[in-house]
C-alpha positions in Angstrom: -4.9 -50.6 11.1 -6.3 -52.8 8.3 -3.7 -55.3 6.9 -2.6 -54.8 3.3 -3.5 -58.0 1.5 -3.2 -58.9 -2.1 -6.9 -58.6 -2.7 -6.6 -54.9 -2.2 -4.9 -54.6 -5.5 -7.0 -53.6 -8.6 -9.0 -56.4 -10.2 -7.1 -56.0 -13.4 -3.9 -56.8 -11.5 -5.3 -59.7 -9.5 -6.4 -61.3 -12.8 -2.8 -61.6 -13.8 -1.5 -63.0 -10.5 -1.4 -66.7 -9.8 0.1 -68.5 -6.8 3.6 -68.6 -8.3 3.7 -64.9 -9.3 1.9 -63.9 -6.0 5.1 -64.8 -4.1 7.2 -62.6 -6.3 4.7 -59.8 -6.4 4.4 -59.7 -2.6 8.2 -59.8 -2.2 8.4 -56.7 -4.5 5.9 -54.9 -2.2 8.0 -55.7 0.8 11.2 -54.5 -0.9 9.4 -51.2 -1.8 8.5 -50.7 1.8 12.0 -51.6 3.1 13.5 -49.1 0.6 11.0 -46.4 1.7 9.8 -45.8 -1.8 6.2 -45.0 -0.8 7.4 -42.7 2.0 9.8 -40.8 -0.3 7.0 -40.3 -2.8 4.4 -39.2 -0.3 2.8 -36.0 -1.5 5.3 -35.5 -4.3 6.4 -36.7 -7.7 9.9 -37.9 -8.8 11.6 -39.0 -11.9 13.1 -42.5 -12.0 16.6 -40.9 -11.6 15.5 -38.8 -8.5 13.8 -41.7 -6.9 16.7 -44.0 -7.6 19.1 -41.6 -5.9 17.0 -41.1 -2.7 16.2 -44.8 -2.4 19.6 -46.1 -3.6 18.2 -48.1 -6.5 20.8 -49.4 -8.9 20.2 -48.1 -12.4 20.3 -51.5 -14.0 17.3 -52.7 -11.9 15.6 -49.4 -11.1 13.3 -48.9 -14.2 12.1 -52.5 -14.2 11.3 -52.4 -10.5 9.4 -49.2 -10.8 7.5 -50.6 -13.7 6.5 -53.6 -11.5 5.1 -51.2 -8.9 3.2 -49.4 -11.5 1.8 -52.6 -12.9 0.7 -53.6 -9.4 -1.3 -50.4 -9.1 0.9 -49.0 -6.3 2.6 -46.3 -8.3 1.3 -44.0 -11.0 3.3 -42.6 -13.9 2.8 -39.3 -15.7 5.4 -38.7 -18.3 8.8 -39.0 -16.6 7.3 -38.7 -13.1 6.2 -41.3 -10.6 3.8 -40.8 -7.7 1.9 -42.9 -5.2 -1.4 -44.4 -6.0 -4.2 -43.7 -3.5 -3.9 -47.4 -2.5 -0.2 -47.0 -1.6 -0.6 -43.7 0.1 -3.3 -45.1 2.4 -1.8 -48.5 3.3 1.9 -47.7 3.3 2.1 -44.1 4.5 -1.0 -42.8 6.2 -1.9 -46.0 8.2 1.7 -47.0 9.0 4.3 -45.1 11.0 8.0 -45.3 9.9 8.5 -47.8 12.8 6.1 -50.2 11.2 7.7 -49.7 7.8 11.2 -50.4 9.2 10.5 -53.2 11.6 7.7 -55.1 9.9 9.0 -55.0 6.4 12.4 -56.3 7.6 10.6 -59.2 9.4 8.8 -60.0 6.2 12.1 -60.2 4.3 13.3 -62.7 6.9 10.2 -64.8 6.4 10.8 -65.0 2.7 14.3 -66.2 3.3 13.0 -68.9 5.6 10.5 -70.1 3.0 13.1 -70.4 0.2 14.1 -73.7 1.8 10.7 -74.9 2.9 11.0 -78.2 1.0 14.2 -79.1 2.8 12.7 -78.0 6.1 9.7 -80.3 5.5 11.8 -83.3 4.5 14.7 -83.0 6.9 13.1 -81.5 10.0 15.9 -78.9 10.2 15.1 -75.2 10.5 16.0 -72.7 7.8 18.9 -71.2 9.9 20.9 -74.4 9.9 20.0 -75.2 6.3 21.2 -71.7 5.1 24.0 -71.3 7.6 22.5 -68.0 9.0 22.0 -66.9 12.5 18.7 -65.1 13.3 18.7 -62.9 16.4 15.3 -63.4 17.9 13.1 -60.8 19.6 14.3 -61.1 23.2 18.0 -61.1 22.3 17.7 -58.1 20.0 15.6 -56.2 22.5 18.4 -56.7 25.0 21.2 -55.8 22.6 19.9 -53.0 20.5 18.1 -50.0 22.2 17.3 -48.3 18.9 15.7 -51.4 17.4 13.8 -51.9 20.7 12.4 -48.4 20.3 11.1 -49.1 16.8 9.8 -52.5 17.7 7.9 -51.2 20.8 6.3 -48.4 18.8 5.3 -50.9 16.1 3.6 -53.1 18.6 1.7 -50.2 19.9 0.2 -49.8 16.4 -0.2 -53.5 15.8 -2.3 -54.2 18.9 -4.7 -51.3 18.8 -7.6 -53.4 17.7 -7.0 -56.2 20.3 -6.6 -53.6 23.1 -9.9 -51.8 22.3 -11.7 -55.2 22.1 -10.2 -56.2 25.4 -11.3 -53.0 27.1 -14.8 -53.5 25.8 -15.0 -57.2 26.8 -13.1 -57.5 30.1 -15.0 -56.5 33.2 -12.5 -55.2 35.8 -14.9 -53.4 38.1 -13.9 -55.6 41.0 -10.2 -55.1 40.6 -7.9 -52.3 41.4 -4.4 -53.0 40.0 -3.1 -54.8 37.0 0.4 -56.2 36.2 0.9 -56.2 32.4 3.6 -58.9 32.0 5.8 -58.5 28.9 3.5 -55.6 28.2 5.8 -53.9 25.7 4.3 -50.6 24.5 1.6 -50.7 27.3 -1.1 -50.6 24.7 -3.3 -53.0 26.6 -2.9 -51.2 29.9 -3.6 -47.9 28.3 -7.0 -49.0 26.9 -7.9 -50.9 30.1 -7.3 -48.0 32.5 -9.2 -45.7 30.2 -12.1 -48.1 30.3 -11.9 -48.5 34.1 -11.3 -45.1 35.8 -10.4 -46.7 39.2 -7.8 -49.1 37.7 -4.0 -48.6 37.9 -1.5 -50.7 35.9 2.2 -51.6 35.8 4.0 -52.7 32.6 6.7 -55.2 33.2 9.3 -55.6 30.5 13.1 -55.4 29.9 14.8 -52.0 30.4 15.2 -51.1 26.7 11.5 -51.6 26.2 10.0 -49.9 29.3 12.2 -46.8 28.5 10.0 -46.5 25.4 6.8 -47.5 27.2 7.2 -44.5 29.6 7.4 -42.1 26.7 4.2 -43.6 25.2 2.3 -43.5 28.5 3.5 -39.9 29.0 2.3 -39.0 25.5 -1.1 -40.5 26.3 -1.4 -38.5 29.5 -1.6 -41.5 31.8 1.7 -41.2 33.8 -0.2 -41.1 37.1 -2.1 -44.3 36.4 0.4 -46.5 34.6 4.0 -47.1 35.8 6.7 -49.4 34.5 9.0 -52.0 36.0 12.1 -53.3 34.3 12.4 -57.0 34.9 12.3 -60.5 33.5 9.1 -62.6 33.8 11.2 -65.8 33.6 12.9 -64.8 36.9 10.3 -63.1 39.1 7.0 -61.3 39.1 6.2 -58.5 41.6 3.2 -59.0 43.9 0.6 -56.6 45.0 -1.6 -56.8 41.9 -5.0 -58.4 41.7 -4.9 -58.9 37.9 -2.0 -60.4 35.9 -2.2 -60.0 32.1 -0.2 -61.8 29.4 -0.7 -60.7 25.8 0.8 -62.1 22.6 3.8 -63.7 24.2 3.4 -67.1 22.5 3.8 -70.2 24.5 4.0 -69.6 28.3 5.8 -72.1 30.5 4.2 -73.7 33.5 6.9 -71.9 35.6 5.7 -68.5 34.4 2.0 -69.4 35.0 2.8 -70.7 38.5 4.8 -67.6 39.2 1.7 -65.6 38.2 -0.5 -67.8 40.5 1.8 -67.2 43.5 1.9 -63.4 42.9 -1.9 -63.0 42.9 -4.1 -62.7 46.0 -7.1 -65.0 46.6 -9.7 -64.3 43.9 -7.1 -62.7 41.7 -7.6 -62.8 38.0 -5.4 -64.2 35.2 -5.9 -62.7 31.7 -4.2 -64.3 28.8 -4.7 -62.9 25.3 -3.1 -64.7 22.4 -3.7 -66.2 18.9 -4.5 -69.7 20.2 -4.8 -72.4 17.6 -8.1 -74.1 17.0 -8.3 -77.6 18.5 -8.3 -79.2 15.0 -5.2 -77.1 14.2 -6.7 -75.5 11.1 -6.5 -71.9 12.3 -5.2 -69.3 12.6 -3.5 -69.7 9.2 -0.8 -67.1 9.6 0.4 -68.5 12.9 0.4 -72.0 11.5 2.6 -70.9 8.6 5.0 -69.1 11.0 5.4 -72.4 12.9 6.9 -74.0 9.7 10.0 -71.9 10.1 10.2 -72.1 13.9 13.1 -74.0 15.5 10.6 -75.9 17.6 7.2 -75.8 15.9 4.3 -76.2 18.2 1.1 -74.1 18.4 -0.7 -73.6 21.7 -4.4 -74.4 21.1 -7.3 -73.2 23.1 -7.8 -76.6 24.8 -4.1 -77.0 25.7 -4.0 -73.4 27.1 -7.1 -74.1 29.2 -5.6 -77.4 30.5 -2.3 -75.8 31.2 -3.8 -73.0 33.3 -5.9 -75.4 35.3 -2.8 -77.6 35.9 -1.1 -74.5 37.5 -3.9 -74.2 40.1 -6.3 -71.7 38.5 -10.1 -72.3 38.5 -13.1 -71.0 36.6 -11.1 -71.0 33.3 -12.9 -69.6 30.4 -11.6 -69.2 26.8 -13.6 -67.0 24.4 -13.1 -65.3 21.0 -12.0 -61.7 21.3 -11.4 -60.2 17.8 -9.9 -61.3 14.6 -7.6 -64.3 15.4 -7.2 -63.3 19.0 -8.7 -65.2 21.9 -9.2 -64.2 25.5 -8.6 -66.7 28.3 -9.5 -65.7 31.9 -9.0 -67.7 35.1 -9.2 -67.1 38.9 -7.0 -68.0 41.8 -9.3 -69.6 44.4 
């Protein structure tokens, strides 16, 4: 799914947007997504009053906000009626499920909140939560506490990682291996593509109970129940043995304890696979991850060199880190 970036807007719109107004314009787009404006208008037309009622827009702000979306080229207006532009219909409806709309747009709103106090964060070293007096519930906590949110988040990840999963299936040669443990595998998107590419391979997705409940439904929908199973557990406590490949994907920084646990669980000649958005050694990329670190409670980006060194320190050999797709990199290593 291609990302919606500001350059997708019509040139006549881009000519009017500078850095200062880009912040406001992009925030308006996020608000429209969170309020489901594009979804409510999909395949239909509505007056401002009708759209305001179904999307719960206050009359005092409604008309100006809809005018902003028209000016951005995301809505069209014919007389009293509004409808989606082809741009909005493609990027915000056809190429995104409702799970993406609900979860990702809400995350974007939280990022905007964090960046309202960026100057104070930079000059004091404090994170935005302490500066604003808010408490953000992070992924792991919310996945444990809220089964419905876990369902939407897991489905969103299935969509988000399609490109990386297909690239991994094309790149990674698993002909010598029979079974894979997908640690923190969430939706199972990586395992699904890998077992499709390697007909002899079976996989197990390890994640917390609220997540693997959703994973099972996705695997069943994809017709792979006989080849992919799930295991409810916590990688910070234990990893099951009996697999000759251990996969980590998009889990951020991994502790030495987790990597050593993976080492112990693998047989001799077992394979470690780590897919993530590692930083460049000069810390100039990837830009999105660098900016995310600015609002992190403990900002630190794992680079390709530091990941390679960390894996070697945990006993692995033949460590290789190579570009996979987009900002994603693939690190592989063997247990001797």
